[in-house]
Backbone bond lengths (Angstrom), bond angles and torsions (degrees), N, CA, C in turn:
res aa  C-N    CA-C-N  psi(-1)  N-CA   C-N-CA  omega(-1)  CA-C   N-CA-C  phi
1 L - - - 1.431 - - 1.493 110.07 -
2 S 1.369 117.29 -45.64 1.404 118.54 -177.42 1.531 114.44 -63.49
3 E 1.349 115.11 -37.55 1.404 121.09 173.63 1.501 114.61 -63.60
4 L 1.342 115.52 -39.30 1.496 118.08 174.32 1.559 111.06 -63.33
5 V 1.251 117.67 -44.48 1.499 119.30 177.58 1.507 109.52 -62.76
6 M 1.281 119.83 -44.94 1.465 121.95 -179.86 1.607 110.61 -59.43
7 N 1.318 116.18 -44.03 1.423 119.07 177.60 1.527 109.69 -64.92
8 M 1.248 120.21 -42.50 1.469 121.60 -179.43 1.571 109.63 -60.07
9 L 1.309 116.63 -41.34 1.434 121.31 179.14 1.477 114.64 -71.68
10 A 1.387 114.70 -33.71 1.427 121.44 -178.34 1.502 114.06 -72.19
11 Q 1.324 114.88 -23.59 1.468 120.08 -176.10 1.499 109.78 -91.57
12 T 1.340 112.42 60.69 1.466 119.58 177.10 1.511 115.22 -97.27
13 R 1.311 118.34 5.70 1.440 122.99 178.24 1.491 109.47 -108.41
14 D 1.303 117.22 127.91 1.505 124.37 177.28 1.473 108.45 -66.42
15 A 1.347 117.78 122.92 1.492 121.82 -178.60 1.540 112.49 -65.20
16 K 1.344 117.11 -33.52 1.436 121.64 179.92 1.513 116.08 -72.59
17 T 1.363 112.43 -50.39 1.482 118.44 -170.94 1.541 108.59 -96.49
18 G 1.354 117.90 -26.99 1.456 119.57 -176.10 1.509 113.41 84.06
19 Q 1.352 115.30 1.58 1.469 120.18 179.69 1.569 110.81 -83.26
20 D 1.265 114.36 152.88 1.472 119.27 176.88 1.568 110.82 -71.31
21 K 1.344 114.54 133.27 1.457 119.15 176.10 1.571 106.08 -103.59
22 R 1.285 110.28 150.66 1.517 117.26 175.37 1.508 107.12 -81.77
23 V 1.321 115.42 146.52 1.443 118.93 176.10 1.508 107.21 -86.79
24 D 1.276 115.65 128.14 1.485 122.18 -176.95 1.532 107.72 -99.47
25 P 1.318 116.54 112.27 1.503 123.15 -175.99 1.502 108.48 -60.11
26 Q 1.372 119.03 -38.29 1.463 118.51 -177.22 1.517 110.46 -66.93
27 Q 1.357 117.21 -40.57 1.449 121.76 177.36 1.470 112.32 -63.55
28 L 1.368 115.03 -40.24 1.483 121.47 176.53 1.558 108.41 -59.64
29 Q 1.268 115.62 -41.20 1.491 121.71 -175.48 1.570 106.35 -65.89
30 V 1.318 115.82 -46.57 1.456 120.14 179.25 1.537 111.44 -58.27
31 Q 1.295 117.47 -44.90 1.430 122.44 -175.26 1.586 111.69 -70.68
32 L 1.321 115.60 -25.15 1.505 120.85 179.52 1.520 111.36 -91.09
33 T 1.351 117.49 -13.22 1.476 118.35 -177.76 1.517 113.56 -56.25
34 G 1.382 116.02 -37.86 1.456 120.74 179.38 1.519 110.80 -59.60
35 F 1.300 120.83 -30.00 1.538 125.83 -179.02 1.446 110.71 -87.59
36 L 1.315 115.47 -45.41 1.482 121.54 -164.45 1.543 112.00 -105.75
37 N 1.317 118.06 -9.95 1.490 123.31 -177.10 1.528 110.44 49.02
38 K 1.316 121.15 -121.85 1.470 122.93 -178.07 1.449 115.15 -68.23
39 Q 1.309 118.01 -18.22 1.472 122.78 -175.78 1.566 108.22 -81.75
40 A 1.291 120.54 -8.80 1.431 121.44 -176.31 1.524 112.90 -62.03
41 Q 1.347 118.25 -42.49 1.439 119.39 -178.04 1.562 113.65 -67.48
42 P 1.353 118.95 -41.99 1.463 116.17 177.58 1.549 111.93 -70.69
43 F 1.328 116.32 -31.51 1.485 121.15 178.84 1.480 109.28 -64.77
44 V 1.367 118.63 -50.01 1.491 121.44 -178.26 1.554 108.70 -66.84
45 A 1.260 119.92 -36.48 1.469 121.14 179.70 1.512 109.40 -63.78
46 E 1.332 119.90 -44.96 1.426 122.32 177.40 1.547 113.10 -68.44
47 L 1.303 115.79 -39.24 1.469 120.96 177.78 1.556 108.43 -60.24
48 W 1.350 112.86 -47.26 1.474 116.74 -177.86 1.499 116.12 -60.33
49 K 1.372 112.47 -38.88 1.583 117.61 172.73 1.486 109.33 -58.25
50 L 1.350 115.90 -48.86 1.474 120.45 -176.41 1.592 111.56 -63.28
51 L 1.345 115.94 -37.41 1.400 118.89 177.02 1.487 115.02 -65.91
52 L 1.341 115.47 -39.08 1.473 119.99 178.07 1.535 110.28 -69.13
53 D 1.308 115.65 -40.03 1.477 121.46 178.05 1.516 109.79 -62.55
54 A 1.340 116.68 -44.12 1.472 122.38 178.80 1.539 113.49 -62.89
55 Q 1.332 114.18 -38.03 1.434 120.66 179.83 1.555 111.15 -64.27
56 D 1.354 113.83 -34.15 1.486 117.24 179.72 1.505 114.89 -85.62
57 S 1.356 115.42 -14.29 1.425 119.48 178.81 1.544 112.26 -76.47
58 P 1.331 115.14 147.27 1.487 115.66 -179.76 1.561 114.42 -69.49
59 H 1.254 118.15 -25.02 1.457 120.29 179.22 1.510 115.66 -102.43
60 G 1.407 116.91 0.37 1.377 123.37 -174.13 1.503 118.54 71.85
61 I 1.345 118.06 19.90 1.414 124.08 176.80 1.502 106.78 -112.24
62 P 1.347 116.14 130.92 1.485 117.50 176.84 1.542 113.29 -60.11
63 R 1.311 115.71 139.52 1.433 123.64 179.23 1.520 113.74 -54.57
64 A 1.375 114.42 -33.92 1.488 119.42 -179.43 1.526 108.66 -64.89
65 F 1.327 118.94 -39.07 1.462 120.89 177.75 1.478 110.69 -67.05
66 V 1.322 118.95 -40.39 1.478 120.18 179.87 1.474 110.07 -64.06
67 E 1.285 117.78 -48.69 1.448 121.32 -178.84 1.557 114.05 -60.78
68 R 1.379 114.75 -40.09 1.447 119.83 175.28 1.540 110.43 -62.11
69 K 1.267 118.52 -42.22 1.457 123.17 -179.15 1.522 106.68 -65.98
70 K 1.288 120.93 -43.23 1.481 123.22 179.40 1.554 110.03 -56.49
71 K 1.335 114.17 -45.76 1.477 118.38 -178.02 1.526 110.33 -65.16
72 E 1.345 118.14 -38.34 1.467 121.44 176.72 1.505 111.96 -62.87
73 L 1.332 118.25 -42.54 1.436 121.85 -178.59 1.535 111.24 -69.94
74 V 1.331 117.85 -34.73 1.482 122.46 176.34 1.527 109.04 -64.75
75 A 1.333 112.80 -46.03 1.538 118.48 -178.48 1.505 108.22 -66.72
76 R 1.298 120.09 -41.74 1.468 120.98 179.18 1.551 111.87 -63.70
77 R 1.316 113.40 -40.35 1.472 119.17 -178.71 1.566 109.10 -66.04
78 E 1.292 116.62 -44.74 1.487 121.76 177.40 1.549 109.28 -60.98
79 G 1.337 118.23 -46.40 1.424 123.10 177.66 1.482 113.13 -62.86
80 G 1.350 118.19 -33.89 1.511 123.62 178.87 1.514 110.24 -70.63
81 E 1.338 113.83 -36.97 1.468 114.99 -175.31 1.561 106.49 -71.05
82 R 1.352 119.22 -35.29 1.409 119.30 177.79 1.489 112.17 -65.38
83 D 1.361 117.02 -41.62 1.412 121.76 177.58 1.487 112.88 -63.49
84 R 1.339 117.69 -44.81 1.406 119.55 -179.42 1.541 113.23 -65.68
85 G 1.314 116.32 -27.91 1.478 121.34 176.46 1.511 107.78 -58.58
86 G 1.335 117.70 -45.59 1.535 124.52 -178.59 1.493 107.40 -62.42
87 F 1.335 120.95 -44.46 1.454 123.00 -173.64 1.468 110.42 -71.34
88 S 1.323 119.68 -34.82 1.475 121.92 -177.05 1.493 113.11 -64.19
89 K 1.403 119.01 -27.96 1.384 122.90 178.88 1.574 111.37 -73.02
90 R 1.331 113.70 -36.25 1.523 117.18 178.40 1.488 111.01 -75.70
91 D 1.274 123.52 -38.88 1.399 123.19 -178.88 1.504 111.10 -121.52
92 D 1.364 114.54 87.59 1.453 120.46 -174.63 1.540 109.17 -97.71
93 G 1.294 118.72 15.35 1.507 117.00 175.21 1.477 116.37 83.38
94 R 1.375 120.23 6.62 1.413 122.83 -176.96 1.578 111.92 -89.20
95 G 1.302 115.80 -4.83 1.490 116.84 177.86 1.464 111.94 80.93
96 D 1.375 118.97 27.99 1.477 121.20 176.08 1.540 110.92 -73.36
97 D 1.284 119.38 -14.05 1.460 122.14 -178.24 1.511 108.41 -69.10
98 K 1.305 120.56 122.17 1.449 124.33 -177.04 1.496 109.97 -69.30
99 R 1.339 121.59 -35.31 1.462 122.09 179.34 1.541 109.65 -66.45
100 G 1.384 117.69 -38.47 1.354 120.97 -179.50 1.561 111.11 -63.80
101 D 1.381 113.57 -40.48 1.511 118.05 178.05 1.474 110.00 -64.11
102 R 1.327 120.84 -41.46 1.490 122.16 179.13 1.494 108.26 -60.81
103 R 1.236 119.55 -44.94 1.438 123.11 -176.63 1.497 110.37 -60.08
104 A 1.354 112.08 -47.14 1.529 114.72 -179.31 1.525 111.20 -64.89
105 R 1.337 116.83 -38.46 1.501 118.89 178.07 1.503 112.27 -63.65
106 S 1.333 115.09 -43.06 1.469 121.32 -178.94 1.521 110.32 -64.12
107 R 1.284 118.84 -33.24 1.442 121.05 -178.63 1.554 107.72 -74.65
108 S 1.399 114.63 -38.37 1.456 115.43 -176.94 1.598 109.82 -70.87
109 R 1.328 116.83 -34.29 1.462 120.34 172.78 1.472 116.67 -58.63
110 S 1.310 113.55 -40.46 1.546 120.00 -176.40 1.552 107.05 -69.47
111 R 1.297 119.01 -26.64 1.415 118.59 178.68 1.507 116.29 -79.46
112 E 1.297 118.15 -15.28 1.468 124.36 -176.48 1.526 110.60 -76.88
């Protein structure tokens, strides 16, 4: 479905004249009705809002997508800080890890 919509939007140049055609949201909705049935109208309405927003954006990315990604990154960072807090208590660099001690001992024996 996403490829179909992308192709419909990408075909904005008239093959005969070479001039740019405008994308007609109503025609897009009619073409998508076979796939989406009653969901075609809300889908095209939301898509159209995002396309207009992307058109006004300096990087061509809708602001809603940028804001959602920012929230995800903040949540991930906050979750990561909580996780790292738990790990720092277990491995505080004092060498309490028995595997680490064995490795250090085996390296020192091989030097002797």
